[in-house]
N, C-alpha and C positions, 0 to 999 in steps of 0.2 A: 692740496699738496703738502707733503710732509715738510717740516721745517728744514731738515738736513738736506733735502732735494733742492728747496728753494735757495738756500744759502749756496749750494754747489752751482746752481744755474746762474745766479747773480755773479758769483766770483768768475765763472768762465766767460760768460757773455760780455762782461764788462771790459775784457781785454780788447774787444772788437769795437767798442762803442765810444763815440765822442759827442760832446756838446758844443754848440757854437753860440758865442756870446759877444755882444757889442757894448762898449761903454765909451762915450765921448771923452776926450781928454779933459781932465779936471772934474768930470761929473762923478757923483757918488753912486747913482743908481745904474744898473745894467739892464740890457734887453736880451732875453733869451730868443735867439733867432731860430733855433731848431736843433736837430740831432743828426747823426750820420753813422755809417758803418765803414770802418777801415777796411779797404779792399785792394787787391792786386789783380789786375787784368793783364795777363801775359807780360808781366814785368813792370807794368805801369802801376805805381802805388799812389793811392789817394783816398778820397771819401766818396762813397756811394750815398747819395741823399736824394731829396725831392728837388724838382726844378724850382719851386717857389721859395725854398730855402736858399739854394744856391744863388738865385736872383737877388735875394736880400743881401747876402754877405758880399757879393760881387760889387755892389754899389756903395759899400762902406769901407772905411779904413779902420785900422786898429781892432780888427776882429780877433777874439780869443778862441782858441781851440782847447777844449777841456777833455783830457783822456782820463778814464776811470780805471786803468789797468793796474793789476797787482794790488787791488784793494786800496789804492791811493788816488788822489786827485792830482793830475799833472797839467800844467798850463803852458801853452805855446802860443806864439803869435802866428796866425794863420797866413801862410804865404803859398801861392799856387802859380804854376806855370800856365796852365790852361784850365778853363772851366767850361765843360761841354754840358749845356742845358738842352735837353730834348724839347721841353715845353714847360709852361708854368701854369698851374691852376690852383686857385685858393679855395675852391669849393666843389663838392660833388655835384651840385646842381649846375655848375657852369658848363661842364661837359665830361661825361664818362669816357669820351674818346681821348682826352688829353693825356699824353704820356708825361706825367708830372715827376720826371726823373732827371738826375744829373750825376755826373762823375767829375770830380775836381782833382786834377793831377798835381801832386806834390812835387816840389824840387827835391833832389836827392838828400840834401842836408836835413830837411824837416823830416822826411821819412826815416832817416837814420836816428834822429833824435827821439822820435816816437818809439821806435824799436828798442832804443837804449832804455827807455822808461817802461819796458815790457808790454808796450802796445803790440797787437797782432794784426796783421793784414790778412783778411779772409781771402784764400785762394778761390777765385771765382770758377776756374776750370774744375777744381775738386768739388766744389759745391754743386756744379752742374751734373757731375756724375752721381752724386748722392741723390739728387732730385730724381734721377731716372731709376736708381736702383733700390732705394730705401722703402718707397711707398709699399711695395709688395713683400719685403723681406724682414722688415722690422715689426716688433710688437708694441711694447709699452712706450708711450711718448707723452710729452706735455707741450703745449703751444705756449709761447710767451712773447711779450713785446717789451723792449728796453730802450729808454731815451730820457730826455729831460722833460720835466713838466714846469712850466714857468712859475705857477703859483706856489710851488714847493720850494723855490729858491729864496733863501733867507735874504734879509736886507744886508748890504755890505757892512763890514766892520771898518770904522775909520779910526786910526791911531796916528795922530800927527798928519804927515803927508802920505802915509801908506793907506791904501784902500784895498781891502781883501774881500773878494766876492765869495759868498757861501752858496755853492751850487751842488745840486744833487741829481743823480740819475734815479729813475723809477722803473721798477719791473712790475709787469702785471701778467699773471698767467690767465689762460682762458681757452678759447676755441677759434681756429682759423676756419672760415666758411668761404669757399669759392662762390662768387656771384656772377660769373660770366664776363666776357670781354677782357679777360686777363686781370680782373680785379679780385681782391679778397676783402672780406670784412672780418675784423678781429672783435670778438665778443668777450670782454673781460669777465672773469669768474666772480670777482667781488660784487657785492650788493651796491646799488647806486650811492648810498650814503657814505661808503668807503672810498669812493672814486673822486677825483678832483672835479671841480665845477667845469673846467675846461682842460682838455689835453693839449692846449697850446704849448709848443716847445717840443712835442713828441714827433712832429713831422720830420721824416728822414731816418727815424729810428728803425732798427731791424725787427722784423717779425720772424720768429724762429720756431722750429720744431726740434725738441730735444728728446733723444731716446735714452732710455735707462733700463737697467737690469736690477732685479732683486736677488741679492746674495745673502740668503738667510734673513736676518733682521736689518741688513744694510741695503740702502739704495745707492746704486753706483751709476754715474753718467756713462753712457756708452758712446754716443755720438751726437751730432747736431747738424742742422743745415738751415741756411737762410731761405725762407720762403717769400719774403717780400719786404717792402718799405712802407712805413706808416705815411699816409698822405693827407687825408681829410678826416675830420672828426664829424660824427653825427651827434651833435650835442644832446639833442632831446632823447636819443636812444642809448646814449652812453657807449657808443661803438665807434670803431675807427676803420675807415675805408683805406685799403693799402694797394699799392702798385705791386701786382703779384710777380713771381719768378718768370713767367712767360713773357711778360713786358720787358723785364730786365734782360733776359737772354735773347729774345728776338728783335728787340728794338735798340736798347741802349748799347749792349756789348758790341754788335756789328758796327755801330757809329763810332764807338771808341776805337776800335781797330782801324777804322778808315781815317779818322780824324786826328787822334792823339799820338805823338811819337812814343816809342818804347824806351 
């Protein structure tokens, strides 16, 4: 993929992407818990992520939420009103049936702070329309996945009493392959030696399809849609199994409507 298109994709998708990090009080090292997509479901603003990621941060205190919007890193204390976890599964082998999905509802003040830092909440209703309309009407596209990778997060910088975590989001382009039962497999385009040893931290990150147009010698982003959420890695194959849009649309969203207040 051309460098200018890659840069445009990173810049755009970063606005929807967050990382979730935990560090005990006084500790120097941090733990990357996972990733998520900022989303709004009929006025409910929060994080769309994996069940096993939400399960992790629900049990911890002082979890940091890292937003990568506007080309900068913004840090917030994660606070949430309700945490709807459909189910939690830590491996593909455990059960392909498990809906490893969650939606974490933000209090209004946190959502406002994230928007003030140029974070964008994906409108799930609009995304649903795109999923139905674009498949047959759009031409050129690239598939990509964006989230955190734990092994690429640098050691914290310690200056006196100040501890600064150096965290990074990682984008991979590749191919989305449906495998049945509402699941997808994301196959990165990079050769294995260019990929991390483990995609740990990517769970909950968005799997996207980005459409683009060619205008002379320029490549211009035309539109995008969220196709799924990264869930489990197939480490030996260097692939990522994802909860596909059908699972989000047919299982998670109806439960959000029924359970979480607007």
